[in-house]
Structure formats: structure tokens, C-alpha cells
DRENTORKOL-3810 file (N, C-alpha, C; in nm, 4 decimals):
REM DRENTORKOL-3810
@n.u->18.9323; n.v->-15.3010; n.w->1.1103; ca.u->18.9451; ca.v->-15.2201; ca.w->0.9904; c.u->18.8346; c.v->-15.1141; c.w->0.9919
@n.u->18.8691; n.v->-14.9925; n.w->0.9579; ca.u->18.7718; ca.v->-14.8833; ca.w->0.9578; c.u->18.6801; c.v->-14.8934; c.w->0.8356
@n.u->18.5669; n.v->-14.8263; n.w->0.8429; ca.u->18.4757; ca.v->-14.8225; ca.w->0.7292; c.u->18.5443; c.v->-14.7603; c.w->0.6084
@n.u->18.6273; n.v->-14.6579; n.w->0.6307; ca.u->18.7002; ca.v->-14.5958; ca.w->0.5198; c.u->18.7885; c.v->-14.6991; c.w->0.4501
@n.u->18.8623; n.v->-14.7774; n.w->0.5260; ca.u->18.9478; ca.v->-14.8809; ca.w->0.4668; c.u->18.8659; c.v->-14.9869; c.w->0.3943
@n.u->18.7566; n.v->-15.0270; n.w->0.4551; ca.u->18.6694; ca.v->-15.1265; ca.w->0.3917; c.u->18.6190; c.v->-15.0757; c.w->0.2577
@n.u->18.5726; n.v->-14.9512; n.w->0.2542; ca.u->18.5229; ca.v->-14.8928; ca.w->0.1291; c.u->18.6347; c.v->-14.8821; c.w->0.0251
@n.u->18.7500; n.v->-14.8326; n.w->0.0671; ca.u->18.8608; ca.v->-14.8117; ca.w->-0.0271; c.u->18.9126; c.v->-14.9429; c.w->-0.0845
@n.u->18.8964; n.v->-15.0518; n.w->-0.0109; ca.u->18.9428; ca.v->-15.1827; ca.w->-0.0582; c.u->18.8369; c.v->-15.2586; c.w->-0.1372
@n.u->18.7145; n.v->-15.2097; n.w->-0.1369; ca.u->18.6046; ca.v->-15.2754; ca.w->-0.2071; c.u->18.6082; c.v->-15.2380; c.w->-0.3553
@n.u->18.5230; n.v->-15.3006; n.w->-0.4345; ca.u->18.5135; ca.v->-15.2707; ca.w->-0.5774; c.u->18.3680; c.v->-15.2482; c.w->-0.6150
@n.u->18.3491; n.v->-15.1621; n.w->-0.7129; ca.u->18.2146; ca.v->-15.1285; ca.w->-0.7590; c.u->18.1494; c.v->-15.2477; c.w->-0.8281
@n.u->18.0184; n.v->-15.2532; n.w->-0.8161; ca.u->17.9354; ca.v->-15.3540; ca.w->-0.8815; c.u->17.8303; c.v->-15.2813; c.w->-0.9651
@n.u->17.7835; n.v->-15.3423; n.w->-1.0729; ca.u->17.6751; ca.v->-15.2787; ca.w->-1.1489; c.u->17.5537; c.v->-15.2575; c.w->-1.0585
@n.u->17.5016; n.v->-15.1367; n.w->-1.0589; ca.u->17.3863; ca.v->-15.1048; ca.w->-0.9750; c.u->17.2886; c.v->-15.0223; c.w->-1.0588
@n.u->17.1709; n.v->-15.0792; n.w->-1.0797; ca.u->17.0674; ca.v->-15.0113; ca.w->-1.1556; c.u->16.9356; c.v->-15.0251; c.w->-1.0792
@n.u->16.8605; n.v->-14.9195; n.w->-1.0782; ca.u->16.7306; ca.v->-14.9226; ca.w->-1.0129; c.u->16.7344; c.v->-14.8619; c.w->-0.8738
@n.u->16.6199; n.v->-14.8107; n.w->-0.8356; ca.u->16.6085; ca.v->-14.7396; ca.w->-0.7086; c.u->16.6408; c.v->-14.8259; c.w->-0.5872
@n.u->16.6300; n.v->-14.9571; n.w->-0.5993; ca.u->16.6592; ca.v->-15.0443; ca.w->-0.4849; c.u->16.8060; c.v->-15.0384; c.w->-0.4448
@n.u->16.8909; n.v->-14.9850; n.w->-0.5324; ca.u->17.0336; ca.v->-14.9723; ca.w->-0.5012; c.u->17.0708; c.v->-14.8340; c.w->-0.4469
@n.u->16.9718; n.v->-14.7445; n.w->-0.4388; ca.u->16.9978; ca.v->-14.6133; ca.w->-0.3797; c.u->17.0209; c.v->-14.6314; c.w->-0.2306
@n.u->17.1209; n.v->-14.5604; n.w->-0.1778; ca.u->17.1523; ca.v->-14.5706; ca.w->-0.0352; c.u->17.0372; c.v->-14.5191; c.w->0.0501
@n.u->17.0123; n.v->-14.5877; n.w->0.1595; ca.u->16.9187; ca.v->-14.5344; ca.w->0.2582; c.u->16.9836; c.v->-14.4120; c.w->0.3225
@n.u->16.9056; n.v->-14.3280; n.w->0.3840; ca.u->16.9614; ca.v->-14.2112; ca.w->0.4519; c.u->17.0605; c.v->-14.2535; c.w->0.5592
@n.u->17.0286; n.v->-14.3619; n.w->0.6311; ca.u->17.1174; ca.v->-14.4078; ca.w->0.7389; c.u->17.2510; c.v->-14.4550; c.w->0.6819
@n.u->17.2486; n.v->-14.5325; n.w->0.5744; ca.u->17.3737; ca.v->-14.5822; ca.w->0.5150; c.u->17.4518; c.v->-14.4666; c.w->0.4527
@n.u->17.3826; n.v->-14.3751; n.w->0.3885; ca.u->17.4483; ca.v->-14.2574; ca.w->0.3312; c.u->17.5196; c.v->-14.1794; c.w->0.4405
@n.u->17.4510; n.v->-14.1542; n.w->0.5504; ca.u->17.5095; ca.v->-14.0767; ca.w->0.6602; c.u->17.6267; c.v->-14.1503; c.w->0.7243
@n.u->17.6160; n.v->-14.2819; n.w->0.7389; ca.u->17.7257; ca.v->-14.3619; ca.w->0.7930; c.u->17.8489; c.v->-14.3522; c.w->0.7019
@n.u->17.8272; n.v->-14.3657; n.w->0.5724; ca.u->17.9377; ca.v->-14.3549; ca.w->0.4774; c.u->17.9991; c.v->-14.2165; c.w->0.4751
@n.u->17.9161; n.v->-14.1151; n.w->0.4766; ca.u->17.9662; ca.v->-13.9774; ca.w->0.4740; c.u->18.0481; c.v->-13.9470; c.w->0.5990
@n.u->18.0091; n.v->-14.0020; n.w->0.7119; ca.u->18.0829; ca.v->-13.9789; ca.w->0.8366; c.u->18.2229; c.v->-14.0390; c.w->0.8303
@n.u->18.2409; n.v->-14.1431; n.w->0.7509; ca.u->18.3714; ca.v->-14.2080; ca.w->0.7388; c.u->18.4632; c.v->-14.1374; c.w->0.6391
@n.u->18.4068; n.v->-14.0498; n.w->0.5584; ca.u->18.4818; ca.v->-13.9818; ca.w->0.4531; c.u->18.5156; c.v->-13.8399; c.w->0.4954
@n.u->18.6410; n.v->-13.8034; n.w->0.4856; ca.u->18.6887; ca.v->-13.6721; ca.w->0.5286; c.u->18.6667; c.v->-13.5669; c.w->0.4198
@n.u->18.5920; n.v->-13.4632; n.w->0.4539; ca.u->18.5783; ca.v->-13.3486; ca.w->0.3654; c.u->18.4717; c.v->-13.3591; c.w->0.2586
@n.u->18.4055; n.v->-13.4702; n.w->0.2479; ca.u->18.3005; ca.v->-13.4858; ca.w->0.1468; c.u->18.1718; c.v->-13.4222; c.w->0.1984
@n.u->18.0970; n.v->-13.3629; n.w->0.1057; ca.u->17.9716; ca.v->-13.2964; ca.w->0.1398; c.u->17.8626; c.v->-13.3444; c.w->0.0463
@n.u->17.7409; n.v->-13.3436; n.w->0.0973; ca.u->17.6259; ca.v->-13.3763; ca.w->0.0140; c.u->17.5836; c.v->-13.2528; c.w->-0.0641
@n.u->17.5450; n.v->-13.2730; n.w->-0.1881; ca.u->17.4867; ca.v->-13.1655; ca.w->-0.2657; c.u->17.3433; c.v->-13.1426; c.w->-0.2177
@n.u->17.2840; n.v->-13.0328; n.w->-0.2597; ca.u->17.1454; ca.v->-13.0046; ca.w->-0.2229; c.u->17.0585; c.v->-13.1228; c.w->-0.2638
@n.u->16.9745; n.v->-13.1668; n.w->-0.1743; ca.u->16.8878; ca.v->-13.2807; ca.w->-0.2012; c.u->16.9459; c.v->-13.4141; c.w->-0.1583
@n.u->17.0773; n.v->-13.4186; n.w->-0.1332; ca.u->17.1401; ca.v->-13.5408; ca.w->-0.0845; c.u->17.1560; c.v->-13.6509; c.w->-0.1870
@n.u->17.1433; n.v->-13.6191; n.w->-0.3159; ca.u->17.1532; ca.v->-13.7210; ca.w->-0.4203; c.u->17.2889; c.v->-13.7265; c.w->-0.4884
@n.u->17.3819; n.v->-13.6436; n.w->-0.4450; ca.u->17.5181; ca.v->-13.6420; ca.w->-0.4985; c.u->17.6109; c.v->-13.5934; c.w->-0.3886
@n.u->17.7388; n.v->-13.6211; n.w->-0.4066; ca.u->17.8387; ca.v->-13.5798; ca.w->-0.3075; c.u->17.9577; c.v->-13.5192; c.w->-0.3806
@n.u->18.0302; n.v->-13.4324; n.w->-0.3097; ca.u->18.1463; ca.v->-13.3690; ca.w->-0.3716; c.u->18.2523; c.v->-13.3373; c.w->-0.2667
@n.u->18.3738; n.v->-13.3209; n.w->-0.3170; ca.u->18.4845; ca.v->-13.2768; ca.w->-0.2323; c.u->18.5848; c.v->-13.2030; c.w->-0.3191
@n.u->18.6429; n.v->-13.0987; n.w->-0.2626; ca.u->18.7509; ca.v->-13.0262; ca.w->-0.3288; c.u->18.8843; c.v->-13.0777; c.w->-0.2769
@n.u->18.9745; n.v->-13.1095; n.w->-0.3693; ca.u->19.1102; ca.v->-13.1519; ca.w->-0.3372; c.u->19.2046; c.v->-13.0403; c.w->-0.3819
@n.u->19.2877; n.v->-12.9912; n.w->-0.2913; ca.u->19.3775; ca.v->-12.8792; ca.w->-0.3187; c.u->19.5204; c.v->-12.9282; c.w->-0.3413
@n.u->19.5912; n.v->-12.8598; n.w->-0.4334; ca.u->19.7275; ca.v->-12.8965; ca.w->-0.4708; c.u->19.8152; c.v->-12.7719; c.w->-0.4781
@n.u->19.9453; n.v->-12.7939; n.w->-0.4832; ca.u->20.0406; ca.v->-12.6830; ca.w->-0.4908; c.u->20.0494; c.v->-12.6212; c.w->-0.6293
@n.u->20.0218; n.v->-12.7020; n.w->-0.7320; ca.u->20.0397; ca.v->-12.6518; ca.w->-0.8684; c.u->19.9599; c.v->-12.7364; c.w->-0.9675
@n.u->19.9656; n.v->-12.6951; n.w->-1.0917; ca.u->19.8902; ca.v->-12.7601; ca.w->-1.1984; c.u->19.9369; c.v->-12.9039; c.w->-1.2212
@n.u->20.0676; n.v->-12.9257; n.w->-1.2157; ca.u->20.1217; ca.v->-13.0600; ca.w->-1.2384; c.u->20.0639; c.v->-13.1599; c.w->-1.1381
@n.u->20.0616; n.v->-13.1245; n.w->-1.0114; ca.u->20.0080; ca.v->-13.2148; ca.w->-0.9092; c.u->19.8569; c.v->-13.2338; c.w->-0.9254
@n.u->19.7885; n.v->-13.1280; n.w->-0.9639; ca.u->19.6447; ca.v->-13.1393; ca.w->-0.9898; c.u->19.6198; c.v->-13.2398; c.w->-1.1017
@n.u->19.6926; n.v->-13.2250; n.w->-1.2109; ca.u->19.6722; ca.v->-13.3139; ca.w->-1.3251; c.u->19.7161; c.v->-13.4572; c.w->-1.2958
@n.u->19.8192; n.v->-13.4748; n.w->-1.2160; ca.u->19.8602; ca.v->-13.6104; ca.w->-1.1776; c.u->19.7471; c.v->-13.6788; c.w->-1.0999
@n.u->19.6844; n.v->-13.6053; n.w->-1.0093; ca.u->19.5711; ca.v->-13.6589; ca.w->-0.9336; c.u->19.4555; c.v->-13.6919; c.w->-1.0276
@n.u->19.4227; n.v->-13.5997; n.w->-1.1172; ca.u->19.3116; ca.v->-13.6206; ca.w->-1.2109; c.u->19.3368; c.v->-13.7452; c.w->-1.2957
@n.u->19.4577; n.v->-13.7608; n.w->-1.3459; ca.u->19.4883; ca.v->-13.8767; ca.w->-1.4298; c.u->19.4835; c.v->-14.0068; c.w->-1.3504
@n.u->19.5350; n.v->-14.0057; n.w->-1.2285; ca.u->19.5297; ca.v->-14.1254; ca.w->-1.1453; c.u->19.3844; c.v->-14.1589; c.w->-1.1089
@n.u->19.3047; n.v->-14.0573; n.w->-1.0791; ca.u->19.1642; ca.v->-14.0791; ca.w->-1.0476; c.u->19.0887; c.v->-14.1318; c.w->-1.1698
@n.u->19.1229; n.v->-14.0819; n.w->-1.2875; ca.u->19.0603; ca.v->-14.1312; ca.w->-1.4106; c.u->19.0898; c.v->-14.2801; c.w->-1.4302
@n.u->19.2114; n.v->-14.3224; n.w->-1.3987; ca.u->19.2466; ca.v->-14.4636; ca.w->-1.4085; c.u->19.1625; c.v->-14.5468; c.w->-1.3121
@n.u->19.1498; n.v->-14.4997; n.w->-1.1884; ca.u->19.0691; ca.v->-14.5707; ca.w->-1.0889; c.u->18.9234; c.v->-14.5783; c.w->-1.1356
@n.u->18.8696; n.v->-14.4664; n.w->-1.1833; ca.u->18.7302; ca.v->-14.4624; ca.w->-1.2287; c.u->18.7085; c.v->-14.5592; c.w->-1.3450
@n.u->18.8039; n.v->-14.5658; n.w->-1.4361; ca.u->18.7930; ca.v->-14.6579; ca.w->-1.5485; c.u->18.7943; c.v->-14.8031; c.w->-1.4980
@n.u->18.8855; n.v->-14.8337; n.w->-1.4092; ca.u->18.8972; ca.v->-14.9691; ca.w->-1.3547; c.u->18.7701; c.v->-15.0099; c.w->-1.2792
@n.u->18.7104; n.v->-14.9152; n.w->-1.2064; ca.u->18.5890; ca.v->-14.9435; ca.w->-1.1299; c.u->18.4616; c.v->-14.9293; c.w->-1.2131
@n.u->18.4738; n.v->-14.8732; n.w->-1.3325; ca.u->18.3598; ca.v->-14.8449; ca.w->-1.4202; c.u->18.2553; c.v->-14.7587; c.w->-1.3488
@n.u->18.3069; n.v->-14.6585; n.w->-1.2773; ca.u->18.2207; ca.v->-14.5623; ca.w->-1.2073; c.u->18.2909; c.v->-14.4267; c.w->-1.2148
@n.u->18.2325; n.v->-14.3350; n.w->-1.2887; ca.u->18.3037; ca.v->-14.2137; ca.w->-1.3302; c.u->18.2467; c.v->-14.0882; c.w->-1.2659
@n.u->18.3332; n.v->-14.0087; n.w->-1.2030; ca.u->18.2874; ca.v->-13.8839; ca.w->-1.1407; c.u->18.2776; c.v->-13.7720; c.w->-1.2436
@n.u->18.2087; n.v->-13.6679; n.w->-1.2056; ca.u->18.2184; ca.v->-13.5401; ca.w->-1.2758; c.u->18.3307; c.v->-13.4643; c.w->-1.2080
@n.u->18.4154; n.v->-13.4017; n.w->-1.2878; ca.u->18.5327; ca.v->-13.3317; ca.w->-1.2351; c.u->18.5317; c.v->-13.1855; c.w->-1.2772
@n.u->18.5680; n.v->-13.1004; n.w->-1.1838; ca.u->18.5969; ca.v->-12.9601; ca.w->-1.2135; c.u->18.7468; c.v->-12.9441; c.w->-1.1904
@n.u->18.8217; n.v->-12.9210; n.w->-1.2970; ca.u->18.9669; ca.v->-12.9159; ca.w->-1.2866; c.u->19.0129; c.v->-12.7712; c.w->-1.3007
@n.u->19.0927; n.v->-12.7269; n.w->-1.2047; ca.u->19.1471; ca.v->-12.5919; ca.w->-1.2025; c.u->19.2982; c.v->-12.6009; c.w->-1.1830
@n.u->19.3650; n.v->-12.4892; n.w->-1.1845; ca.u->19.5111; ca.v->-12.4867; ca.w->-1.1727; c.u->19.5607; c.v->-12.5622; c.w->-1.0497
@n.u->19.5038; n.v->-12.5338; n.w->-0.9335; ca.u->19.5563; ca.v->-12.5915; ca.w->-0.8095; c.u->19.4483; c.v->-12.6627; c.w->-0.7265
@n.u->19.3440; n.v->-12.7083; n.w->-0.7925; ca.u->19.2395; ca.v->-12.7810; ca.w->-0.7209; c.u->19.1548; c.v->-12.8610; c.w->-0.8203
@n.u->19.0910; n.v->-12.9613; n.w->-0.7658; ca.u->18.9972; ca.v->-13.0424; ca.w->-0.8426; c.u->18.8779; c.v->-13.0707; c.w->-0.7534
@n.u->18.7594; n.v->-13.0444; n.w->-0.8031; ca.u->18.6373; ca.v->-13.0776; ca.w->-0.7307; c.u->18.5806; c.v->-13.2040; c.w->-0.7951
@n.u->18.5602; n.v->-13.3052; n.w->-0.7116; ca.u->18.5124; ca.v->-13.4355; ca.w->-0.7571; c.u->18.3677; c.v->-13.4521; c.w->-0.7121
@n.u->18.2817; n.v->-13.4892; n.w->-0.8066; ca.u->18.1391; ca.v->-13.5104; ca.w->-0.7788; c.u->18.1044; c.v->-13.6551; c.w->-0.8110
@n.u->18.0394; n.v->-13.7222; n.w->-0.7182; ca.u->17.9919; ca.v->-13.8584; ca.w->-0.7415; c.u->17.8414; c.v->-13.8667; c.w->-0.7210
@n.u->17.7770; n.v->-13.9422; n.w->-0.8066; ca.u->17.6388; ca.v->-13.9867; ca.w->-0.7907; c.u->17.6219; c.v->-14.1048; c.w->-0.8865
@n.u->17.5158; n.v->-14.1794; n.w->-0.8673; ca.u->17.4882; ca.v->-14.2926; ca.w->-0.9556; c.u->17.3578; c.v->-14.2642; c.w->-1.0270
@n.u->17.3685; n.v->-14.2213; n.w->-1.1513; ca.u->17.2504; ca.v->-14.1805; ca.w->-1.2281; c.u->17.1504; c.v->-14.2957; c.w->-1.2420
@n.u->17.2009; n.v->-14.4191; n.w->-1.2539; ca.u->17.1137; ca.v->-14.5337; ca.w->-1.2745; c.u->17.0293; c.v->-14.5701; c.w->-1.1527
@n.u->17.0596; n.v->-14.5117; n.w->-1.0365; ca.u->16.9768; ca.v->-14.5364; ca.w->-0.9177; c.u->16.9046; c.v->-14.4090; c.w->-0.8731
@n.u->16.9330; n.v->-14.2983; n.w->-0.9386; ca.u->16.8670; ca.v->-14.1729; ca.w->-0.9036; c.u->16.9170; c.v->-14.1109; c.w->-0.7749
@n.u->17.0438; n.v->-14.1318; n.w->-0.7431; ca.u->17.1012; ca.v->-14.0757; ca.w->-0.6209; c.u->17.2341; c.v->-14.1398; c.w->-0.5911
@n.u->17.2631; n.v->-14.1579; n.w->-0.4643; ca.u->17.3892; ca.v->-14.2174; ca.w->-0.4232; c.u->17.3752; c.v->-14.3679; c.w->-0.4058
@n.u->17.4796; n.v->-14.4390; n.w->-0.4462; ca.u->17.4860; ca.v->-14.5837; ca.w->-0.4274; c.u->17.6145; c.v->-14.6174; c.w->-0.3521
@n.u->17.6293; n.v->-14.7438; n.w->-0.3184; ca.u->17.7513; ca.v->-14.7910; ca.w->-0.2535; c.u->17.8737; c.v->-14.7593; c.w->-0.3401
@n.u->17.8583; n.v->-14.7602; n.w->-0.4716; ca.u->17.9691; ca.v->-14.7292; ca.w->-0.5620; c.u->18.0249; c.v->-14.5891; c.w->-0.5383
@n.u->17.9389; n.v->-14.4953; n.w->-0.5049; ca.u->17.9847; ca.v->-14.3584; ca.w->-0.4785; c.u->18.0713; c.v->-14.3530; c.w->-0.3537
@n.u->18.0299; n.v->-14.4245; n.w->-0.2501; ca.u->18.1105; ca.v->-14.4290; ca.w->-0.1279; c.u->18.2446; c.v->-14.4970; c.w->-0.1540
@n.u->18.2425; n.v->-14.6059; n.w->-0.2293; ca.u->18.3659; ca.v->-14.6784; ca.w->-0.2621; c.u->18.4622; c.v->-14.5879; c.w->-0.3380
@n.u->18.4143; n.v->-14.5212; n.w->-0.4408; ca.u->18.5035; ca.v->-14.4373; ca.w->-0.5224; c.u->18.5476; c.v->-14.3125; c.w->-0.4482
@n.u->18.4631; n.v->-14.2575; n.w->-0.3635; ca.u->18.5044; ca.v->-14.1430; ca.w->-0.2821; c.u->18.6168; c.v->-14.1838; c.w->-0.1880
@n.u->18.6055; n.v->-14.3027; n.w->-0.1284; ca.u->18.7116; ca.v->-14.3517; ca.w->-0.0396; c.u->18.8406; c.v->-14.3746; c.w->-0.1173
@n.u->18.8310; n.v->-14.4257; n.w->-0.2385; ca.u->18.9499; ca.v->-14.4465; ca.w->-0.3216; c.u->19.0140; c.v->-14.3118; c.w->-0.3588
@n.u->18.9331; n.v->-14.2115; n.w->-0.3895; ca.u->18.9853; ca.v->-14.0782; ca.w->-0.4202; c.u->19.0533; c.v->-14.0181; c.w->-0.2983
@n.u->18.9915; n.v->-14.0353; n.w->-0.1830; ca.u->19.0487; ca.v->-13.9835; ca.w->-0.0588; c.u->19.1820; c.v->-14.0509; c.w->-0.0283
@n.u->19.1901; n.v->-14.1818; n.w->-0.0473; ca.u->19.3152; ca.v->-14.2538; ca.w->-0.0235; c.u->19.4227; c.v->-14.2082; c.w->-0.1239
@n.u->19.3836; n.v->-14.1900; n.w->-0.2490; ca.u->19.4788; ca.v->-14.1422; ca.w->-0.3512; c.u->19.5372; c.v->-14.0075; c.w->-0.3102
@n.u->19.4519; n.v->-13.9173; n.w->-0.2657; ca.u->19.4972; ca.v->-13.7851; ca.w->-0.2229; c.u->19.5912; c.v->-13.7943; c.w->-0.1024
@n.u->19.5556; n.v->-13.8762; n.w->-0.0057; ca.u->19.6401; ca.v->-13.8934; ca.w->0.1135; c.u->19.7751; c.v->-13.9515; c.w->0.0738
@n.u->19.7763; n.v->-14.0496; n.w->-0.0147; ca.u->19.9026; ca.v->-14.1098; ca.w->-0.0583; c.u->19.9892; c.v->-14.0094; c.w->-0.1338
@n.u->19.9261; n.v->-13.9225; n.w->-0.2118; ca.u->20.0011; ca.v->-13.8233; ca.w->-0.2904; c.u->20.0602; c.v->-13.7139; c.w->-0.2024
@n.u->20.0068; n.v->-13.6962; n.w->-0.0835; ca.u->20.0524; ca.v->-13.5886; ca.w->0.0045; c.u->20.1322; c.v->-13.6385; c.w->0.1238
@n.u->20.1892; n.v->-13.7571; n.w->0.1140; ca.u->20.2746; ca.v->-13.8098; ca.w->0.2202; c.u->20.4146; c.v->-13.7596; c.w->0.2035
END
């Protein structure tokens, strides 16, 4: 099973405190498994733009992602536009990226791939 599959099948856990912040090595390993995700300046957040044909498909993705975020209790910042959505993940309670960010990014990536089959 690939790291992407492992992450997408995992579930978020409560993570508070700097001890839950990803090491640079783990962050880089996770980012390498995720297609199209980029680190923000400073490496404490990650983002990806998802492109769609129209507003309806964009909103369907946003609503499905909102359901996943609610279920995982880990919520991204979203920039929603007519034919694209930019998803930003970070874990404020750890002051950077946590395993939860990698898990939810993988779930978002899988959702997008499933919607475009």
C-alpha cells in the first residue's frame, strides 16, 4: 500500500502542542506522496488548487470536502472561485503541520480523483 493510500485511509486524532508538529523529514516524505500540494512560505502550512469545469462541480467538491473535514474534525481554509478551489491545511494547535494535515490532504486528493473519473 502506498503512503498516499495509508494517509487517505487513516483518521485524524486530537493533536495539541509542538510535539505533534511534523519533523522536516516526515513533512517532506508526506509532501512527496501528495500530488500538487505545496508548502506555504515557512513550511508551516500546505495548499493545493483543485480545478473544475464549472461552479456546480466546484461547489460539489467543496461540500463533499466540508463533510470529510467535519467527520475528521480537521478543517481547512478554503478559497472558493467559479471553477477552482484552493485548499489550505495547517494545525494551529501545533504551530505548523501535523499528521492530520497529511491525512486530510490525501483525503481531498482522493475525493478530487474520484470526482474526475
